[in-house]
LUMVEX-490290 format. One line per 10 residues: number of its first residue (from 0); their letters; for each residue x, y, z of C-alpha. Coordinates in steps of 0.001 Angstrom, whole numbers. Example, Ala and Ser with C-alpha at 12.3 -4.5 7.8 and 13.67 -1.06 7.14 Angstrom:
residues 2
0) AS) 12300:-4500:7800  13670:-1060:7140
//
This chain:
residues 562
0) MSKCSEPKYG) 137835:5305:6399  136591:6304:3266  136219:9778:1880  133057:11717:1311  131220:11806:-1471  132589:14041:-4410  130816:16755:-6218  130230:14884:-9310  127076:15694:-10615  124896:18352:-12446
10) VIKETVMVPA) 121904:19320:-10777  118503:19442:-12235  115863:20845:-10287  111584:19899:-10361  108555:21258:-8532  106056:18864:-7767  102569:18654:-5589  103215:16071:-3250  99360:14658:-2085  98766:14531:1727
20) RDGVGLAVDI) 96579:11557:2854  94009:13807:2703  94198:14600:-512  95560:18448:-98  98561:19483:-2374  101921:19737:-955  104206:21944:-2767  108322:20669:-3013  110873:21628:-4891  113287:19175:-5695
30) YRPDTDGKFP) 117343:19567:-6469  118846:15619:-7286  122024:14392:-9545  121518:15143:-13416  121969:11536:-13949  120147:8133:-13903  120644:6093:-10819  119001:6211:-7037  119945:8202:-4811  118780:8878:-908
40) ALLSQSPYGK) 117047:12101:-334  117328:14591:2212  114025:16407:3284  113663:19491:4918  110218:21818:5261  109332:25500:4891  107576:27823:6995  109332:30634:5284  108296:29547:902  110838:26982:-193
50) DCQVFESPPQ) 111331:29149:-3630  113787:31730:-952  115796:29326:416  118149:29549:-2443  120178:32622:-3208  123190:34553:-5108  123731:36935:-2008  126872:36569:-1065  126520:34709:3038  126258:36921:6072
60) PFGKSIFEAS) 126643:36764:9406  124069:37245:11611  122685:40752:11782  124637:42449:9356  122984:44521:6271  121624:42053:4306  121491:38760:6831  118459:36459:6337  117661:34335:9267  115332:32530:7217
70) VESGDPYWFA) 117798:30811:4615  118252:27618:6779  117368:24244:4394  120725:24007:3654  122435:24058:129  120388:21855:-1747  123033:21960:-5067  126192:21004:-3025  124199:18001:-1510  122575:17112:-5048
80) KRGYAFAIAD) 126419:17445:-7008  127654:15008:-4063  124454:12347:-5015  121473:13402:-2892  117947:14481:-4143  117027:17262:-1867  113534:18704:-1227  112367:21561:-166  108441:21583:947  106291:24262:2012
90) FRGLGDSEGY) 104136:23081:5119  100580:23076:4012  98790:26442:4418  101924:28482:3004  103818:29369:107  103102:26938:-2491  100995:24516:-764  97339:23927:-666  95310:23381:2610  95066:25499:5338
100) HDGMMSYKER) 97940:26884:8128  96155:25720:11154  98936:27716:13668  102006:26752:14906  103331:23190:15407  99305:21715:14156  98710:18073:14108  98554:18058:10007  102028:19403:10149  103858:17870:13068
110) CEDGYDICEW) 102200:14229:12355  101131:13393:8733  102638:16021:5982  106258:15164:6737  105454:11731:6737  103529:11492:3714  106346:13075:1538  109138:11195:3353  107494:8132:1831  106358:9746:-1451
120) LAAQPWCDGG) 110062:10822:-1655  111171:7118:-786  109049:5494:-3977  109992:7831:-6604  112710:6206:-9150  114996:8081:-8473  115292:7215:-5067  117243:4247:-3369  114835:4396:-1083  116522:6311:2245
130) VGGAGICYFA) 115638:9914:3696  117385:11492:6153  115773:15115:7368  117566:18173:6641  117858:22006:7845  117960:24102:10896  115828:25836:13297  112009:25562:12419  113556:22884:9913  115123:21130:12717
140) NAQLQLAASQ) 111584:21075:14867  110530:19378:11646  112456:16815:11589  112167:15730:15165  108480:15686:14343  109153:13290:11282  110938:11469:13351  108433:10894:16124  106240:10176:13064  108481:6790:12626
150) PPSLKCIAPW) 107612:7057:8437  109480:4137:7466  111964:4776:4708  113339:8022:7581  116912:6937:8181  118913:9661:9799  117965:13384:10960  120343:15741:11664  118062:18337:13423  121053:21448:14487
160) EIYGDDLYKH) 119979:24702:15929  116440:23357:17343  113536:25846:18103  110939:25349:20256  111757:21445:21516  109319:22469:24407  107033:25187:23127  107132:26935:26483  109802:27461:28352  112260:26947:25926
170) GQYEGGVLNI) 110047:28988:22948  107993:31864:23717  107757:31783:27602  111299:31910:28353  111049:31597:32850  107161:32201:32209  108392:35276:30301  106643:36314:26955  109402:36251:24065  108001:37994:21020
180) FLYGLYTGTY) 110199:36020:18954  107158:35036:16339  106406:38752:16062  109328:38954:14237  109893:35736:12432  105724:35798:10977  106304:39160:9669  109533:39288:8347  110919:41986:11297  114918:42633:11264
190) PARCGYAVTD) 116563:40379:11552  114416:37558:9993  113415:39794:7207  111467:37648:4956  109147:35584:7848  106311:33217:6858  105315:32791:3200  101868:33828:4448  98818:33216:2719  94906:33938:2912
200) RVRSAMQLAY) 95077:30415:4234  96826:30996:7765  94230:30757:10810  94692:30965:14584  94352:28018:16644  92677:29283:19390  89746:30554:16763  89424:27400:15850  89247:26018:18570  86592:28090:20079
210) ADKPEELDKM) 84681:28673:16842  81788:27067:18674  82472:28687:21615  82926:32659:20843  82000:34204:24352  85080:32055:25858  87264:33151:23569  86100:36632:23431  86524:36838:27447  89881:35659:26658
220) VKEAMADPDL) 90961:38221:24300  89715:40933:26623  91509:40100:29290  94708:39623:27360  93947:43090:25977  93371:44658:29534  96803:43169:30542  98646:46554:30965  101805:44902:30230  100233:44153:27088
230) RQYPYLYHLL) 98660:46996:26376  101600:49139:26456  102791:47710:23242  100899:48452:20626  101600:46508:18067  100608:43379:20340  97834:45358:22038  96922:45276:17739  97096:42099:16970  94878:41002:19860
240) KYPTKNPILF) 92326:43219:18090  93498:42119:14359  94773:38433:14873  94702:38176:11081  97872:40304:11163  100215:37675:13319  97005:34218:14424  100278:32527:15730  101727:35034:18324  97634:35882:18825
250) DFMLNPLDGP) 97618:32139:20107  100606:32703:22252  99122:35499:23969  96074:33864:25090  98010:30905:26309  100248:32951:28805  100093:29277:31434  101810:26278:30663  98907:23773:29329  97222:21568:26514
260) YYRERSVIER) 98060:23909:23819  102069:23897:24233  101932:20006:25461  100202:19423:22234  103099:21121:19801  105830:19998:21634  108004:17500:20346  109721:16582:23494  106372:15222:24487  107296:12714:21902
270) IGDIKVPTYV) 110844:12068:22033  110535:8592:23111  109187:7564:19981  112525:8836:17729  113824:5750:16920  116691:6870:13937  120415:8180:14511  120008:11749:15548  122557:14275:14789  121804:17191:17428
280) GGPFFSFFSE) 123308:21177:16625  123522:24234:18078  125031:27290:18998  125698:28456:22788  123146:31262:22018  119757:32571:22211  117302:30138:23144  118666:27742:20241  120912:26428:23083  118647:24742:25525
290) PQINVYNRLS) 116312:22317:23589  120336:20860:22085  120952:19794:25791  117294:19303:26656  116437:16493:22810  120093:14981:23511  120101:13880:26785  116360:13100:26447  116370:10503:23309  116336:6764:23916
300) KDVPKKLRFY) 120113:5378:24724  118961:3104:22373  119476:5803:19258  122569:6091:18001  123291:10166:18479  125810:13190:18451  126111:16504:19800  127540:19467:18311  128130:22921:20173  129616:25527:18311
310) TDMGVRPWYT) 130000:29263:18952  127016:31301:17013  124919:31185:14519  126733:31420:11344  126164:32916:7974  123153:33210:6180  122359:31281:3574  123069:28648:6127  126084:27074:4731  128405:25467:7775
320) DHDELLRWYD) 129541:22534:8331  127914:21002:5310  131035:18924:5101  130331:17177:9173  126664:16890:7983  127931:14939:4628  129863:12476:6903  126618:12008:8874  124990:11605:6000  126945:9435:4094
330) YWLKGIETGI) 127605:6847:6801  123837:6400:7511  122209:7189:4063  125059:5303:1846  127135:3098:4391  130111:4844:4068  132608:4457:6667  133604:8055:7211  134202:7427:10571  132016:9772:12517
340) MDEEPVRYSV) 130685:7424:14312  134319:6297:15886  134633:9652:17132  133553:10771:21211  129640:11959:20836  129974:15125:22278  131939:17369:20618  132161:21717:21571  133604:25033:21108  134880:26929:23747
350) TGLNKWRTAK) 135020:30339:23796  138347:32525:24930  140393:29575:24369  138805:29292:20315  139597:24964:20194  137214:22315:19829  136495:19816:22598  135161:16040:22921  133620:14836:25618  131185:11679:26655
360) EFPIENMEYK) 127784:13351:27728  126290:16983:28318  126651:18137:31096  130450:17269:30677  131121:14372:32656  133889:16102:34430  131676:19441:35211  131019:20977:38746  129398:23653:40169  131461:26543:41396
370) PFYLNSLEQL) 129636:29056:43656  130351:33255:43237  128142:34445:46796  126698:37781:45812  128262:40460:48443  127763:43948:49571  130073:46465:47226  128941:45141:44235  131496:41540:44823  131072:38009:43120
380) KPEPELYNDE) 133180:36179:46288  133966:32131:46414  132872:32984:50006  129316:34414:51432  129823:37500:53659  127719:37601:57117  128020:41454:58071  125853:43456:56063  121891:42943:56319  121056:46026:53725
390) PDSFVQAPLF) 119965:44893:50978  121069:46230:46778  118057:47709:44705  117200:49219:41748  113737:50864:40267  112692:50027:36459  110052:52740:35650  107917:51407:32226  109456:51538:28623  106967:54436:28262
400) VTEERARIIY) 109169:56317:30653  112229:55458:29988  114798:53288:28157  117323:53238:30678  117710:49288:32140  118862:49445:35610  120813:46793:37294  122680:45621:39928  126166:44715:38867  128484:41825:40644
410) VSPPLHEPLQ) 132056:42107:39737  134743:38724:40698  138262:39501:41943  140586:39014:39201  141159:35140:38739  144643:33800:39911  143811:30835:36935  141934:30383:33492  138607:29389:34397  137273:27292:31625
420) CTGAPRIKFY) 133439:27509:32109  130854:24953:29847  127560:24182:30686  124054:25841:32290  124687:28571:34806  122399:28449:37787  121312:31125:40091  119576:31477:43349  118967:34820:45090  117088:36297:47402
430) ASIDQKDTNW) 114616:39641:47006  111932:41610:47554  109997:43507:44987  106702:46551:46113  104639:45567:43222  102892:42280:42473  105292:41157:39923  108310:41782:37750  110323:39969:35395  114178:38952:36294
440) RVNVRTYGSD) 116736:39172:33676  120246:37677:34755  122816:38077:32855  126493:36558:33048  129471:38224:30832  133232:39230:30984  133608:42493:33023  134874:45240:30965  133966:42920:27582  133042:44482:24464
450) DIYPLAQGWL) 131100:41561:23392  127594:42845:22967  126384:39694:23943  126152:38054:27578  127837:35071:27892  124796:33620:29199  121321:34651:30140  117980:33977:31466  114726:35049:32660  112133:34506:35514
460) KASLRKRDYD) 108255:35361:35543  108551:36371:39446  104998:35111:39468  105870:31681:38440  109015:31208:40866  107631:28159:42291  109772:25192:41925  109150:21480:40464  111672:19385:41964  110439:16576:41097
470) RDVPWEIEHD) 111283:17071:37474  114703:18178:37498  117485:16445:35551  120771:17342:35849  120830:19899:32529  118318:21885:33955  115954:22807:36703  112420:22991:36680  109213:25420:37523  105642:25115:37964
480) YTKFDNPTPG) 104658:27537:34731  100585:26393:35276  99866:28892:37614  100217:31775:38897  101201:33019:42234  101684:36855:42834  104347:37611:45513  103370:40085:48140  104427:43105:47457  107530:43878:50290
490) EIYEYEIQMR) 108107:39934:51189  111192:38361:50909  111136:35213:48426  114011:32746:47321  114118:32876:43497  116258:29985:41133  117172:30943:37411  118607:28442:34823  120418:30681:32560  120901:29374:29099
500) PMSHMFDKGD) 124207:27266:28684  127697:28849:27546  131255:27848:26938  134046:30359:27677  137364:29856:28899  137969:33139:31773  141785:33862:31364  143869:34462:34348  143394:38333:35511  139783:38538:33784
510) RIQLEISCFD) 136601:39019:36280  133105:37255:35985  130485:40020:35671  127043:39371:37063  123788:41681:36412  120523:41141:37837  118031:43553:36064  114052:43078:34744  114247:44684:31298  114382:44315:27766
520) VPTDIETYDI) 114622:47471:25303  113545:46934:21732  116150:48699:20884  118988:47488:22477  121702:45632:20234  121849:43083:23147  118613:41712:22580  118542:42614:18474  115326:43811:18252  113444:40645:18030
530) YWHVCSAKTT) 114510:38678:20901  113465:40725:23310  110415:39960:25975  107644:42100:27567  108506:43868:30226  106602:44890:33662  104859:48370:32617  104677:49311:36761  107625:51121:38206  108513:49091:40622
540) LHKVYRDADH) 111585:48793:43236  113926:45844:43247  115825:44544:46597  117967:41840:46536  119056:40503:49815  123037:38667:50840  122823:38457:54330  123778:36110:56523  120052:34398:56117  120531:34722:52580
550) HSVLMLPVVP) 122919:33538:50932  122434:34092:47135  124734:32903:45203  125664:32261:41269  126592:28641:40080  128881:28662:37226  129741:24988:35468  133569:24739:35890  135528:21863:33866  138536:21136:34876
560) LE) 141634:22400:32707  143319:20411:30572
//
């Protein structure tokens, strides 16, 4: 095993306008070694403004006072000192780039511009012809879109904290429930303060698509404005009336069901076109966890790949694990034997244990689902009870009535031995409501824990409960999100919810807690202001059944103790 590249260079910065194939100039900052010679390049692409990717502020953990979520390119000086030309580009229509930004993940953005910048970098006299992908979250999605376009000079990518590989179910509509993450991401609402580098050249994809059919678009807007769930939030109603304020969220609100709008923009539809080595990474946190697993498992078996799961988002500006990524880039872009490909392909962290572990695949090869049945008296047990026909229940009033989140809580007996849960929990339960729809929310946590975030979370819109068994995969169950099917008030239905992955060691004596609710409060610290979901505007009675005919059960992914 050889040592990785050492920090031995000074750094020079230059800003250039790279011509896209249609003549539009794409603004790119380049940080490269201040010396003669040729070096590999790393390309990151930003919607937030390239100039905001290099801050002098001290690193801040997630949620702290000067945490800035959008500083995600990676440290260009860190890599340039070690012999890389690090490029940060503004998407077209944003920041200093020319052209129009035609909605999130437009054709130009996802299929052409990254390709053109990559090949331009490879042809520069200071580049050795090899390019790698860099950056996390939206930058990670851009890497995947770039790789699917197959530019000849791209040699590897490292998409960490992937956002929106499937833009519907892993992005804006988890379980069919609208997540307004893009309200804060676009406008710069806490904790993503900077937001998009907005210009007067940002356009709504829906307005463009219906430019010659304005009456159809007007009908869609009026239907959305009449939706009581959206109307209860003045700022969402406002965006429907004035879409130029946030054209991307406007597009999402007009597309509440899965379909061509999301399929065109979801890189998972192009995953088979990725041929370069891919290092996937991300936290067991928020909606970043599901895309990591989905992308990693759907990559071709012929693609060299690795997966790294850590426990949280880390700090911003993002520099976490740069030494690990250097091992990856040095191996694939410089031919240095760093040993990274000699290790197990999967490496993951376990909270509670506070250790790293390795595996050959994910879901982990020896993982099995262990049932915990919902019983009466708020008990969670390995066996179902067969004698209590009276359901559990809660009533939830809308946000304009209360900010108290009603819920049912089930708690297990103290564990007789430690229990490692690594994977994506699932829950199947039977329930009725007295309205035409609701949004189910389920959380798993350690009973009595003072952690503000659940270990695992999941959502499902009752009207989108229909399962799509033919599309199930070992790491995720599927639903049909293409058509609403409102439940009949008072009737009992089966609901299956795929929860976000977790990795936690419950200690001996710990008790596992399951929560069933339907509500996100924007000021609730659990949701951290921008991660919340749109709630029902109707006061709703929820009944959960766990009797002889309705075995409601939580399935936890259990890994044998080492």
